[in-house]
C-alpha positions in Angstrom: 203.7 5.5 38.6 200.9 5.4 41.2 199.1 8.4 39.7 198.7 6.4 36.5 196.6 3.6 38.2 193.3 5.5 38.3 193.7 6.2 34.6 194.2 2.5 33.9 191.2 1.6 35.9 188.9 4.2 34.3 190.2 3.9 30.8 187.9 1.1 29.7 184.8 2.8 31.1 185.6 6.1 29.4 186.8 5.1 25.9 185.8 2.6 23.2 188.6 0.4 21.8 190.7 2.2 19.4 190.1 5.6 21.0 192.5 7.7 23.0 192.2 10.4 25.6 194.5 13.3 26.0 194.9 15.8 28.8 197.1 18.8 28.1 199.9 16.3 27.1 199.0 12.9 28.4 198.0 10.1 26.0 196.0 7.1 27.0 195.3 4.6 24.2 193.2 1.5 24.4 194.1 -0.1 21.1 196.4 1.0 18.4 200.0 1.9 17.7 201.5 5.2 18.9 204.2 7.3 17.4 205.8 10.2 19.3 207.6 11.9 16.5 210.9 13.8 16.6 210.3 17.2 18.1 207.0 16.1 19.7 206.5 16.2 23.5 203.8 14.3 25.5 203.2 13.7 29.2 202.4 10.3 30.4 201.9 7.6 27.7 199.8 4.5 28.4 199.0 2.0 25.7 197.0 -1.1 26.5 197.2 -2.9 23.2 199.6 -1.6 20.6 203.2 -0.8 19.9 204.9 2.5 20.9 207.7 4.3 19.0 209.2 7.3 20.7 211.5 9.6 18.7 210.6 12.7 20.6 210.1 13.3 24.4 207.9 11.8 27.1 207.9 14.0 30.2 206.1 11.4 32.3 206.1 7.6 32.3 205.5 5.1 29.6 203.4 2.0 30.3 202.9 -0.6 27.6 200.5 -3.4 28.6 200.6 -5.5 25.5 203.0 -4.1 22.9 206.6 -3.5 22.0 208.3 -0.2 22.9 211.0 1.3 20.7 212.7 4.3 22.3 214.9 6.6 20.3 214.1 9.7 22.3 213.8 10.6 26.0 211.6 9.5 28.9 211.7 11.6 32.0 210.0 9.0 34.2 209.8 5.2 34.1 209.5 2.9 31.2 207.4 -0.2 32.0 206.6 -3.1 29.6 204.2 -5.8 30.8 203.4 -7.9 27.7 206.3 -7.5 25.3 209.7 -6.0 24.9 211.3 -2.5 25.1 214.2 -1.7 22.7 216.3 1.4 23.5 218.3 2.9 20.7 221.8 4.4 21.1 220.3 7.9 21.7 217.6 6.8 24.1 217.5 8.4 27.6 215.4 7.2 30.5 215.3 9.4 33.6 213.7 6.7 35.8 213.7 2.9 35.8 213.2 0.4 33.0 211.0 -2.4 34.3 209.7 -5.4 32.4 207.6 -8.5 33.0 207.8 -10.8 30.1 210.7 -9.9 27.7 214.0 -8.5 28.8 214.7 -5.0 27.3 217.4 -4.6 24.7 219.7 -1.6 25.2 221.9 -0.5 22.4 225.4 0.9 23.2 225.0 4.5 24.2 221.5 4.2 25.7 221.3 5.8 29.1 219.1 4.7 32.0 219.4 6.9 35.1 217.6 4.4 37.3 217.6 0.6 37.3 216.9 -2.0 34.6 215.1 -4.7 36.4 212.3 -7.3 36.2 209.0 -6.3 37.7 208.5 -8.0 41.1 205.7 -8.0 43.6 207.1 -5.1 45.5 208.2 -2.9 42.7 205.7 -0.1 43.4 204.9 -0.7 47.0 201.7 -2.6 46.3 202.0 -6.3 45.5 201.7 -6.8 41.7 199.1 -4.0 41.3 200.3 -2.8 37.9 200.2 -6.3 36.5 196.8 -7.0 38.1 195.3 -3.7 36.8 196.7 -4.3 33.3 195.3 -7.8 33.2 191.9 -6.5 34.5 191.7 -3.8 31.8 192.5 -6.3 29.0 190.0 -8.8 30.2 187.3 -6.1 30.7 187.9 -4.8 27.2 187.5 -8.3 25.9 184.2 -8.7 27.7 183.0 -5.3 26.5 183.8 -6.0 22.8 182.4 -9.6 23.1 179.2 -8.4 24.6 178.6 -5.6 22.1 179.3 -8.0 19.3 176.8 -10.5 20.6 174.2 -7.7 20.9 174.9 -6.8 17.3 174.9 -10.3 15.9 172.3 -12.0 18.2 170.0 -9.2 19.4 167.5 -11.8 20.7 170.0 -13.3 23.1 169.7 -10.4 25.5 165.9 -10.7 26.0 166.3 -14.5 26.1 168.7 -14.6 29.0 166.9 -11.9 30.9 163.6 -13.7 30.5 165.1 -17.1 31.4 166.7 -15.6 34.6 163.4 -14.3 35.7 161.4 -17.4 34.9 163.7 -20.1 36.1 166.4 -18.7 38.4 166.7 -21.9 40.4 166.9 -24.1 37.4 169.5 -21.9 35.8 171.7 -22.1 38.9 171.5 -25.9 39.0 172.1 -26.2 35.3 175.1 -23.8 35.5 176.7 -25.8 38.3 176.3 -29.1 36.4 177.6 -27.6 33.1 180.6 -26.0 34.8 181.6 -29.3 36.3 180.6 -31.7 33.5 181.9 -29.8 30.4 185.7 -30.2 31.4 185.1 -33.8 32.5 183.4 -34.6 29.1 186.4 -33.0 27.2 188.9 -35.1 29.1 186.8 -38.3 28.6 186.7 -37.5 24.8 190.4 -37.0 24.7 191.2 -40.5 25.9 189.1 -42.1 23.2 190.5 -42.4 19.7 187.4 -41.4 17.9 186.5 -38.6 20.3 189.9 -37.0 20.5 189.2 -34.2 17.9 185.9 -33.4 19.7 187.7 -33.4 23.1 190.3 -30.9 21.8 187.6 -28.8 20.2 185.6 -28.7 23.5 188.7 -27.8 25.5 189.4 -24.9 23.2 185.8 -23.8 23.3 185.6 -23.7 27.1 187.2 -20.3 27.3 184.8 -18.6 24.9 181.8 -20.5 26.4 182.7 -19.2 29.9 183.2 -15.7 28.5 179.8 -15.7 26.9 178.3 -17.0 30.2 179.9 -14.1 32.1 178.5 -11.7 29.5 175.1 -13.2 29.9 175.2 -12.6 33.7 176.2 -9.0 33.0 173.2 -8.6 30.8 170.9 -10.0 33.5 172.4 -7.9 36.2 172.3 -4.8 34.0 168.6 -5.2 33.2 167.9 -5.4 36.9 169.7 -2.1 37.4 168.6 -0.3 34.1 165.0 -1.4 33.9 164.2 0.8 30.9 166.4 1.8 28.0 168.4 0.1 25.4 170.1 -3.4 25.6 173.6 -1.9 25.2 173.1 0.5 28.2 171.8 -2.3 30.4 174.7 -4.6 29.4 177.3 -1.9 30.1 175.8 -1.2 33.5 175.9 -4.8 34.5 179.5 -5.3 33.1 180.8 -2.2 35.0 179.3 -3.5 38.2 180.8 -7.0 37.8 184.2 -5.7 36.7 184.5 -3.2 39.6 183.6 -6.0 42.0 186.3 -8.1 40.3 188.9 -5.6 41.6 188.2 -6.7 45.2 190.6 -9.3 46.4 189.0 -12.8 46.9 185.4 -11.5 46.6 186.1 -10.4 43.0 187.2 -13.9 42.1 184.3 -15.5 43.8 181.7 -13.3 42.2 183.4 -13.9 38.8 183.1 -17.6 39.3 179.4 -17.4 40.4 178.6 -15.1 37.5 180.1 -17.5 35.0 178.2 -20.5 36.6 174.9 -18.6 36.6 175.5 -17.4 33.0 176.0 -21.0 31.9 172.7 -22.0 33.4 170.8 -19.0 32.0 172.2 -19.7 28.5 171.2 -23.4 28.8 167.7 -22.5 29.9 167.3 -19.8 27.2 168.5 -22.2 24.5 166.2 -24.9 25.7 163.3 -22.5 25.7 164.1 -21.3 22.2 164.1 -24.9 20.9 160.7 -25.6 22.4 159.0 -22.5 21.0 
C-alpha cells in the first residue's frame, strides 16, 4: 500500500480529470468507471472518482476513493474503499486485506479473503490516517483545479482583476477578507432567525462553501502570477495552485496557509469587484 501513496499525491498534477495513466500494468484513474474484463490482468488499480468492476485479475492493490467496487475476479494485494462500498461475488479472491471507511463490504458466500476484513483505523498502514488524508487532499485539489479552469474559461477578466487588486491594495484586501470571513457566517445566522430572511440565510449558508472555494482559487491566481510573471493565465494559476496544495500537505502549517489564502482571496475578490463597479 505505501508504494501507492506517491502515485496518489502526483496523480492530480500529472493528469486532467477523466484521464488515466498506465505503467506496464498499473492503472491510475482520476475520474471515470473502470472495468477489468475477464481474462484481463492489471497491476495496481487506483480510482479517485468512479466505480470499479473486476472480472479479471489485479496483481497489486485496489484503492477506490469515491466509488463502489464490484469484485468477481482476483486481487493479489489489498482492497481498500474509502468513499463507498465493496461487493465481493462468490468467486472473488483477495490475497490481502479488505479495508473500508464508510460502507461495510458485502461478501457473498464463497468469496475468499486471505487477510482481514476490517474498518480502516488510524494505524492501519503505520501512518495515522494517511490514506484517508491523501485521498481527501486529491479530491479537494481536483475540485479546485476544475473550478479554477472553469472560472478562467467563463470569466477570463477575473484573473487580471484579482492580480491587479492584490498589487494595488494588498492591505485593504487583507482587512476586507478578515471582515468578510467573520461577518458572512454571522449574517447568515442572523437571517435564519428572522421569518422574512430565512430563505436568504439558508441560501447564504449554502453559498459559503463555493464562495470560500473561489476565494482560495483567487489566491492561487495571485500567487501563481508572482511565480510565473509571463505566460498564460492557466499556467500561472496552475503554478499557484500546486504550491498551495503541496503546502496543504504539511501538518498544521497546511491548514493555516489554507485559511490565510481563503481570507486573502475573499478580500482580493471584494476589492476587484468594487473596482469593477467604479470603472
